[in-house]
C-alpha positions in Angstrom: -102.8 10.4 165.2 -103.3 6.5 166.0 -105.3 4.5 163.8 -106.6 1.4 165.3 -108.0 -1.6 163.2 -109.7 -4.5 164.8 -110.1 -7.9 163.3 -110.9 -11.6 164.5 -114.5 -11.2 165.4 -117.0 -13.8 164.1 -119.8 -16.4 165.1 -119.0 -19.1 167.7 -121.1 -21.6 169.8 -121.2 -20.9 173.6 -118.2 -22.4 175.2 -116.0 -21.7 172.5 -113.1 -19.3 171.7 -111.9 -16.4 169.7 -109.0 -14.0 169.6 -109.4 -10.4 168.5 -106.5 -8.3 167.1 -106.1 -4.5 166.9 -103.4 -3.2 164.9 -102.2 0.2 165.5 -100.3 2.7 163.4 -97.6 5.2 164.3 -94.3 4.8 166.0 -95.6 5.7 169.5 -97.8 2.7 170.3 -95.7 1.6 173.3 -96.7 5.0 175.0 -100.4 4.1 175.1 -102.5 2.3 177.6 -104.8 -0.1 175.4 -108.2 -1.3 176.0 -111.0 -3.2 174.8 -114.6 -2.1 175.1 -117.8 -3.7 173.7 -121.2 -2.7 173.0 -124.5 -4.8 172.5 -127.6 -3.5 170.8 -129.5 -1.4 173.2 -126.9 -1.3 175.7 -124.3 1.3 177.1 -120.6 0.7 175.8 -118.9 -1.1 178.6 -115.3 -1.7 179.6 -113.9 -5.2 178.9 -110.0 -5.1 179.7 -106.9 -2.7 179.6 -103.2 -3.4 179.4 -100.5 -0.9 180.4 -97.6 0.2 178.4 -95.1 -2.3 179.2 -97.7 -5.4 179.0 -96.9 -6.3 182.6 -100.1 -5.0 184.1 -103.7 -5.7 183.1 -107.3 -4.9 184.1 -110.5 -6.8 183.6 -114.1 -6.2 184.0 -115.3 -8.8 186.7 -117.6 -10.2 184.1 -114.8 -11.6 181.8 -112.1 -12.2 184.6 -110.8 -15.6 184.3 -112.3 -16.1 180.5 -110.5 -13.3 178.5 -107.0 -12.3 178.5 -105.5 -9.1 177.0 -102.0 -8.9 175.8 -99.9 -6.6 173.5 -96.9 -6.9 171.3 -95.2 -3.5 171.1 -92.8 -4.8 168.6 -95.8 -5.6 166.1 -98.0 -2.5 167.3 -100.7 -5.0 168.1 -103.0 -5.7 171.1 -104.9 -9.0 171.5 -108.0 -10.2 173.1 -108.3 -13.9 173.8 -111.7 -14.9 174.7 -112.5 -18.3 176.1 -115.4 -19.8 177.5 -117.8 -17.5 175.5 -121.3 -16.8 176.6 -124.1 -15.4 174.6 -123.9 -12.3 176.9 -120.6 -11.8 175.3 -122.2 -10.9 171.9 -121.4 -7.5 171.0 -119.4 -5.3 168.8 -115.8 -5.2 170.1 -113.8 -2.0 170.0 -110.0 -1.2 170.5 -109.1 2.0 172.3 -106.0 4.0 173.0 -105.0 6.6 175.7 -102.1 8.4 177.0 -103.8 9.2 180.4 -102.5 7.8 183.5 -103.2 8.1 187.2 -106.9 7.0 187.2 -108.3 3.4 186.8 -108.2 2.4 183.1 -112.0 1.8 182.8 -112.6 5.6 183.5 -109.7 6.9 181.5 -110.6 9.4 178.4 -109.6 7.2 175.3 -108.6 9.4 172.6 -108.5 6.9 169.7 -110.8 4.0 168.9 -111.1 1.5 166.2 -114.0 0.7 163.9 -115.2 -2.5 165.7 -115.4 -6.0 165.0 -118.8 -8.1 165.7 -118.6 -11.1 168.1 -121.8 -13.3 168.2 -121.9 -16.2 170.4 -124.9 -18.7 169.8 -126.5 -20.5 172.8 
């Protein structure tokens, strides 16, 4: 029902910044909790950040807290991930995801919709 398209990935030096965007289709974007996950080669997918429907509440993985900021613009059906102070360990494919499930921590929610991913590479 919901289609997600990520953009904004690329190659950046350690300490640099990138902003990822995720554009969503449909008329019900504001009903979804939105999240970013990432997966590096040979590693499991990991939770990065999530933002609730209104955009007033956010969750972050400890490893990115203070460096990454998730935000959303419901009028534009878009969620963003501002990544600052990037480190080589941040290198991964970043995926946008959406869920309507509430009542449990966002990192454990079953996300129903996923984007195609965008590659982020941080050089040392």
